[in-house]
Wavefront OBJ file of the C-alpha trace (Angstrom):
o trace
v -6.725 -18.298 12.942
v -5.162 -17.082 9.728
v -1.349 -16.663 9.407
v 0.166 -13.245 8.549
v 0.513 -14.097 4.860
v -3.356 -15.471 4.518
v -2.857 -19.031 5.051
v -5.864 -20.808 7.164
v -4.192 -22.844 10.149
v -5.368 -25.759 11.282
v -4.522 -27.454 15.327
v -4.013 -30.469 16.452
v -2.367 -32.040 19.349
v 1.286 -31.897 20.150
v 3.752 -31.145 23.258
v 6.349 -29.027 22.094
v 7.103 -25.360 20.600
v 8.845 -24.890 17.317
v 8.795 -23.065 14.159
v 6.653 -24.504 11.381
v 6.982 -23.111 7.584
v 8.056 -19.967 8.700
v 5.578 -19.876 11.836
v 6.108 -20.066 15.742
v 3.774 -22.308 17.343
v 4.190 -21.991 21.150
v 1.342 -23.729 22.336
v 2.200 -26.545 24.467
v -1.687 -28.141 23.943
v -1.924 -27.172 20.499
v 0.386 -26.678 17.498
v -0.325 -25.010 14.125
v 0.068 -26.943 11.144
v 0.680 -24.053 8.376
v -1.667 -24.938 5.703
v -0.822 -28.600 5.009
v -3.010 -30.431 2.564
v -2.499 -33.605 4.914
v -4.522 -32.052 7.824
v -3.885 -34.072 11.133
v -0.986 -35.883 9.875
v 0.936 -33.219 8.461
v 0.234 -31.037 11.938
v 1.320 -33.837 13.791
v 4.367 -35.073 12.284
v 5.856 -31.297 11.387
v 5.003 -29.777 14.586
v 6.565 -32.537 16.653
v 9.908 -31.896 14.939
v 11.717 -30.270 17.701
v 13.852 -26.659 16.457
v 16.997 -26.154 18.376
v 17.477 -22.830 19.760
v 19.753 -20.425 18.153
v 23.270 -20.307 19.443
v 24.867 -17.389 20.437
v 28.352 -16.662 21.640
v 29.758 -14.004 24.057
v 33.130 -12.946 25.217
v 34.148 -13.442 28.903
v 37.056 -12.318 30.746
v 38.592 -15.037 33.099
v 37.504 -13.763 36.075
v 33.783 -13.959 35.193
v 34.120 -17.373 33.375
v 35.327 -18.457 36.997
v 32.843 -16.695 39.159
v 30.040 -18.017 36.395
v 31.628 -21.503 36.899
v 31.557 -21.281 40.653
v 27.530 -20.530 40.394
v 27.142 -23.426 37.893
v 28.665 -25.964 40.113
v 27.194 -24.407 43.804
v 23.702 -24.933 41.605
v 24.483 -28.395 40.328
v 23.999 -26.479 36.900
v 25.729 -25.492 33.650
v 27.371 -22.580 32.456
v 24.693 -22.373 29.635
v 21.761 -22.697 31.969
v 22.902 -20.167 34.287
v 23.511 -17.705 31.125
v 20.049 -18.527 29.954
v 18.631 -17.785 33.754
v 20.662 -14.458 33.754
v 19.279 -13.078 30.773
v 16.063 -13.870 31.597
v 15.634 -12.440 34.414
v 17.579 -9.264 32.998
v 15.209 -9.117 30.230
v 11.981 -9.490 32.686
v 13.558 -6.557 34.772
v 13.932 -4.440 31.684
v 10.494 -4.680 30.567
v 9.639 -3.696 34.274
v 11.732 -0.710 34.708
v 10.729 0.208 30.626
v 7.429 0.102 32.029
v 7.834 2.405 35.431
v 9.695 4.519 33.139
v 6.229 5.036 30.589
v 4.169 5.364 33.997
v 6.395 7.971 35.514
v 6.572 9.835 32.494
v 2.823 9.880 31.596
v 2.621 10.978 35.259
v 4.580 13.807 34.714
v 2.775 14.855 31.395
v -0.743 14.431 33.839
v 1.118 16.973 36.278
v 0.823 14.355 39.135
v 4.612 15.014 40.446
v 6.222 16.399 43.769
v 7.930 19.412 44.299
v 11.984 18.928 45.449
v 11.539 20.360 48.676
v 8.401 18.241 49.239
v 10.228 15.254 48.098
v 13.212 15.631 50.580
v 10.904 16.390 53.350
v 9.042 13.080 52.565
v 12.428 11.107 52.693
v 13.317 13.115 56.042
v 10.085 11.834 57.585
v 11.364 8.592 56.793
v 14.610 8.959 59.139
v 16.577 9.523 56.271
v 19.311 12.328 56.140
v 18.994 14.577 53.201
v 21.492 17.296 52.584
l 1 2 3 4 5 6 7 8 9 10 11 12 13 14 15 16 17 18 19 20 21 22 23 24 25 26 27 28 29 30 31 32 33 34 35 36 37 38 39 40 41 42 43 44 45 46 47 48 49 50 51 52 53 54 55 56 57 58 59 60 61 62 63 64 65 66 67 68 69 70 71 72 73 74 75 76 77 78 79 80 81 82 83 84 85 86 87 88 89 90 91 92 93 94 95 96 97 98 99 100 101 102 103 104 105 106 107 108 109 110 111 112 113 114 115 116 117 118 119 120 121 122 123 124 125 126 127 128 129 130 131
């Protein structure tokens, strides 16, 4: 493995993901030593130093904050955990949605489309009233 700046990477066992000399070490089983001369000692000691997540501030109105607290309390969780989960779910959905839009755009470019009247007929066949 080579870093973007050309420095060879060495690996060593570790248990956390973190930044090491500007490189994100994401593997749970193997962490990356970013070219330190000390070999395994540097890889182990540097890569086992946990990096705190970046704090983010959001402003919520009182009603939203109360609803957030209710969800956290009902799930024996914290505000932070509920917000983190909601953001992760949103980002997963957003990635899926964007991929589906790209699929639809490609289908349209390929001419794989249904005329408006045909789409309405298909919806009516499902038992849905369409004007």
